[in-house]
BADO-35416 format. One line per 5 residues: number of its first residue (from 0); their letters; for each residue x, y negated, z of N, C-alpha, C, O. Coordinates in Angstrom, 2 decimals, always signed. Layout:
<pts>
NUM = a = X/Y/Z/X/Y/Z/X/Y/Z/X/Y/Z ~ ...
</pts>
This chain:
<pts>
0 = makve = +132.85/-83.15/+101.20/+131.76/-83.55/+102.08/+130.42/-83.20/+101.44/+130.29/-83.12/+100.22 ~ +129.45/-82.99/+102.28/+128.10/-82.68/+101.82/+127.48/-83.91/+101.16/+127.89/-85.05/+101.42 ~ +126.49/-83.67/+100.32/+125.75/-84.77/+99.70/+124.88/-85.43/+100.76/+124.10/-84.76/+101.43 ~ +125.01/-86.75/+100.90/+124.26/-87.50/+101.90/+123.42/-88.55/+101.18/+123.94/-89.31/+100.37 ~ +122.13/-88.58/+101.49/+121.23/-89.60/+100.96/+120.56/-90.31/+102.13/+120.13/-89.67/+103.09
5 = iyttp = +120.49/-91.63/+102.04/+119.87/-92.40/+103.11/+118.90/-93.40/+102.49/+119.28/-94.22/+101.64 ~ +117.67/-93.33/+102.93/+116.62/-94.25/+102.48/+116.62/-95.45/+103.43/+116.59/-95.27/+104.65 ~ +116.67/-96.66/+102.87/+116.83/-97.86/+103.68/+115.97/-99.02/+103.17/+115.35/-98.95/+102.11 ~ +115.97/-100.08/+103.98/+115.53/-101.40/+103.52/+116.66/-102.37/+103.89/+117.43/-102.09/+104.81 ~ +116.77/-103.49/+103.19/+117.91/-104.39/+103.39/+118.03/-105.00/+104.79/+119.14/-105.26/+105.24
10 = tcpyc = +116.93/-105.23/+105.47/+117.00/-105.95/+106.75/+116.88/-105.06/+107.98/+116.81/-105.56/+109.10 ~ +116.87/-103.77/+107.79/+116.67/-102.82/+108.89/+117.97/-102.63/+109.69/+118.96/-102.14/+109.14 ~ +117.97/-103.01/+110.99/+119.19/-102.83/+111.78/+119.57/-101.37/+112.00/+120.75/-101.04/+112.10 ~ +118.58/-100.49/+112.07/+118.88/-99.07/+112.23/+119.52/-98.50/+110.96/+120.35/-97.60/+111.03 ~ +119.12/-99.02/+109.81/+119.74/-98.62/+108.55/+121.22/-99.00/+108.54/+122.07/-98.20/+108.16
15 = haaka = +121.51/-100.22/+108.98/+122.90/-100.68/+109.04/+123.71/-99.83/+110.01/+124.86/-99.49/+109.73 ~ +123.12/-99.48/+111.15/+123.81/-98.65/+112.14/+124.07/-97.25/+111.58/+125.13/-96.68/+111.81 ~ +123.10/-96.70/+110.86/+123.26/-95.36/+110.28/+124.37/-95.37/+109.24/+125.20/-94.46/+109.20 ~ +124.38/-96.39/+108.40/+125.43/-96.48/+107.37/+126.80/-96.66/+108.03/+127.79/-96.11/+107.55 ~ +126.86/-97.42/+109.11/+128.13/-97.61/+109.81/+128.63/-96.29/+110.41/+129.83/-95.99/+110.33
20 = lltek = +127.73/-95.50/+111.00/+128.14/-94.22/+111.57/+128.63/-93.27/+110.48/+129.65/-92.60/+110.65 ~ +127.91/-93.22/+109.37/+128.35/-92.36/+108.27/+129.70/-92.81/+107.72/+130.55/-91.98/+107.41 ~ +129.90/-94.11/+107.61/+131.17/-94.64/+107.13/+132.29/-94.29/+108.11/+133.38/-93.91/+107.70 ~ +132.00/-94.43/+109.40/+132.98/-94.08/+110.44/+133.39/-92.62/+110.33/+134.55/-92.27/+110.58 ~ +132.45/-91.78/+109.94/+132.72/-90.34/+109.78/+133.43/-90.03/+108.46/+133.82/-88.89/+108.22
25 = gaeft = +133.58/-91.04/+107.61/+134.23/-90.82/+106.32/+133.31/-90.22/+105.28/+133.77/-89.71/+104.26 ~ +132.02/-90.27/+105.53/+131.03/-89.67/+104.62/+130.66/-90.66/+103.52/+130.39/-91.83/+103.79 ~ +130.65/-90.19/+102.30/+130.11/-90.98/+101.20/+128.62/-90.70/+101.14/+128.18/-89.58/+101.40 ~ +127.84/-91.72/+100.81/+126.39/-91.53/+100.78/+125.78/-92.32/+99.65/+126.34/-93.31/+99.17 ~ +124.62/-91.86/+99.24/+123.81/-92.56/+98.26/+122.72/-93.28/+99.02/+121.95/-92.67/+99.77
30 = eitvl = +122.65/-94.59/+98.84/+121.63/-95.39/+99.50/+120.47/-95.64/+98.55/+120.68/-96.07/+97.41 ~ +119.27/-95.37/+99.01/+118.07/-95.56/+98.21/+117.21/-96.59/+98.94/+116.65/-96.31/+100.00 ~ +117.10/-97.77/+98.35/+116.31/-98.84/+98.96/+114.84/-98.63/+98.61/+114.50/-98.48/+97.44 ~ +113.99/-98.62/+99.61/+112.58/-98.24/+99.41/+111.64/-99.44/+99.39/+110.52/-99.37/+99.89 ~ +112.09/-100.55/+98.81/+111.18/-101.68/+98.64/+110.12/-101.38/+97.60/+109.02/-101.93/+97.65
35 = dpalr = +110.44/-100.50/+96.66/+109.49/-100.05/+95.64/+108.56/-99.02/+96.30/+109.03/-98.03/+96.85 ~ +107.23/-99.25/+96.23/+106.28/-98.31/+96.87/+106.44/-96.87/+96.38/+106.21/-95.93/+97.15 ~ +106.80/-96.67/+95.13/+106.97/-95.31/+94.62/+108.14/-94.61/+95.29/+108.06/-93.42/+95.59 ~ +109.24/-95.34/+95.54/+110.38/-94.75/+96.23/+110.06/-94.47/+97.69/+110.50/-93.45/+98.24 ~ +109.29/-95.35/+98.33/+108.90/-95.11/+99.72/+108.01/-93.86/+99.80/+108.13/-93.06/+100.73
40 = ekmtq = +107.12/-93.70/+98.82/+106.25/-92.52/+98.80/+107.08/-91.24/+98.64/+106.80/-90.24/+99.29 ~ +108.08/-91.28/+97.77/+108.96/-90.12/+97.60/+109.68/-89.80/+98.90/+109.78/-88.64/+99.29 ~ +110.18/-90.85/+99.59/+110.85/-90.66/+100.87/+109.89/-90.03/+101.87/+110.26/-89.08/+102.57 ~ +108.67/-90.54/+101.94/+107.68/-90.04/+102.89/+107.39/-88.56/+102.65/+107.27/-87.79/+103.60 ~ +107.29/-88.17/+101.39/+107.06/-86.77/+101.07/+108.24/-85.91/+101.51/+108.05/-84.86/+102.12
45 = rahgr = +109.44/-86.35/+101.19/+110.65/-85.59/+101.56/+110.81/-85.51/+103.07/+111.30/-84.51/+103.60 ~ +110.39/-86.57/+103.79/+110.59/-86.67/+105.23/+109.40/-86.15/+106.02/+109.23/-86.47/+107.20 ~ +108.57/-85.34/+105.38/+107.43/-84.70/+106.06/+106.51/-85.72/+106.72/+106.07/-85.53/+107.85 ~ +106.22/-86.80/+105.99/+105.27/-87.78/+106.46/+105.86/-88.96/+107.22/+105.15/-89.91/+107.53 ~ +107.13/-88.91/+107.52/+107.75/-90.03/+108.23/+107.92/-91.20/+107.27/+108.44/-91.04/+106.17
50 = rtvpq = +107.47/-92.40/+107.69/+107.47/-93.57/+106.82/+108.51/-94.62/+107.23/+108.73/-95.59/+106.50 ~ +109.14/-94.43/+108.38/+110.10/-95.42/+108.86/+111.47/-95.21/+108.21/+111.79/-94.11/+107.75 ~ +112.25/-96.27/+108.18/+113.62/-96.17/+107.67/+114.59/-96.39/+108.82/+114.26/-97.09/+109.78 ~ +115.75/-95.82/+108.75/+116.22/-94.98/+107.67/+115.69/-93.56/+107.79/+115.28/-93.12/+108.86 ~ +115.71/-92.85/+106.69/+115.52/-91.41/+106.67/+116.77/-90.85/+106.01/+117.16/-91.27/+104.92
55 = ifigd = +117.40/-89.90/+106.68/+118.71/-89.41/+106.29/+118.62/-87.93/+105.95/+118.04/-87.13/+106.68 ~ +119.22/-87.60/+104.81/+119.28/-86.22/+104.34/+120.74/-85.86/+104.11/+121.47/-86.58/+103.43 ~ +121.16/-84.74/+104.68/+122.51/-84.23/+104.47/+122.35/-82.86/+103.84/+121.86/-81.92/+104.47 ~ +122.78/-82.75/+102.59/+122.53/-81.52/+101.85/+121.03/-81.31/+101.77/+120.30/-82.21/+101.36 ~ +120.57/-80.15/+102.15/+119.13/-79.84/+102.14/+118.47/-80.13/+103.49/+117.28/-79.88/+103.66
60 = thvgg = +119.23/-80.65/+104.44/+118.73/-80.87/+105.80/+118.21/-82.29/+105.97/+118.92/-83.26/+105.69 ~ +116.97/-82.40/+106.43/+116.42/-83.71/+106.80/+116.85/-83.97/+108.24/+116.35/-83.33/+109.16 ~ +117.77/-84.91/+108.42/+118.29/-85.22/+109.74/+117.31/-86.07/+110.52/+117.20/-85.94/+111.74 ~ +116.58/-86.96/+109.83/+115.65/-87.87/+110.47/+116.17/-89.29/+110.37/+116.77/-89.66/+109.36 ~ +115.93/-90.07/+111.41/+116.36/-91.46/+111.42/+117.70/-91.63/+112.12/+118.39/-90.66/+112.43
65 = yddma = +118.06/-92.89/+112.37/+119.34/-93.18/+113.01/+119.43/-92.55/+114.39/+120.44/-91.92/+114.71 ~ +118.40/-92.70/+115.21/+118.44/-92.13/+116.57/+118.65/-90.62/+116.52/+119.38/-90.07/+117.33 ~ +118.00/-89.96/+115.57/+118.15/-88.52/+115.41/+119.59/-88.17/+115.04/+120.17/-87.23/+115.59 ~ +120.16/-88.94/+114.09/+121.52/-88.65/+113.64/+122.52/-88.94/+114.76/+123.47/-88.17/+114.94 ~ +122.33/-90.02/+115.51/+123.24/-90.35/+116.62/+123.18/-89.27/+117.69/+124.21/-88.90/+118.25
70 = aldrq = +121.99/-88.77/+117.99/+121.85/-87.69/+118.97/+122.54/-86.42/+118.47/+123.22/-85.73/+119.24 ~ +122.38/-86.12/+117.20/+123.03/-84.96/+116.60/+124.54/-85.10/+116.71/+125.24/-84.13/+117.00 ~ +125.05/-86.31/+116.49/+126.48/-86.55/+116.60/+126.95/-86.35/+118.04/+127.99/-85.72/+118.26 ~ +126.22/-86.86/+119.01/+126.59/-86.69/+120.42/+126.61/-85.22/+120.83/+127.39/-84.82/+121.70 ~ +125.76/-84.41/+120.20/+125.70/-82.98/+120.51/+126.72/-82.18/+119.72/+126.81/-80.96/+119.89
75 = ggldp = +127.50/-82.85/+118.85/+128.51/-82.16/+118.06/+127.99/-81.51/+116.80/+128.69/-80.70/+116.19 ~ +126.77/-81.83/+116.40/+126.18/-81.19/+115.23/+126.30/-81.93/+113.92/+126.01/-81.37/+112.87 ~ +126.74/-83.19/+113.97/+126.82/-83.97/+112.74/+128.01/-83.58/+111.88/+127.87/-83.39/+110.68 ~ +129.18/-83.46/+112.49/+130.39/-83.14/+111.72/+130.25/-81.83/+110.93/+130.64/-81.80/+109.76 ~ +129.71/-80.76/+111.52/+129.54/-79.53/+110.72/+128.62/-79.73/+109.52/+128.85/-79.13/+108.47
80 = llap = +127.58/-80.55/+109.66/+126.69/-80.82/+108.52/+127.42/-81.58/+107.42/+127.19/-81.34/+106.23 ~ +128.30/-82.48/+107.81/+129.02/-83.30/+106.84/+130.16/-82.56/+106.16/+130.63/-82.97/+105.10 ~ +130.62/-81.47/+106.78/+131.75/-80.72/+106.23/+131.39/-80.14/+104.87/+130.23/-79.82/+104.60 ~ +132.39/-80.01/+104.01/+132.12/-79.46/+102.66/+131.64/-78.03/+102.68/+131.37/-77.44/+101.63
</pts>
């Protein structure tokens, strides 16, 4: 499987939904909690200015947030990104 990184906060329902979808797909992921301002700034830079969580990266691809990833999945584009 591709390397998956997800930036989250503990109480974000969209973060929980994104992690559930990735788990359903059998994807292992690294979760980065952005309560630390320095980590949030790093996320913002990687996500081209987006400050909301979650922000999801699969390999070198910035997928976006949960809604973006769910839409990608409905269009059949998520599984190919997750494939090794």
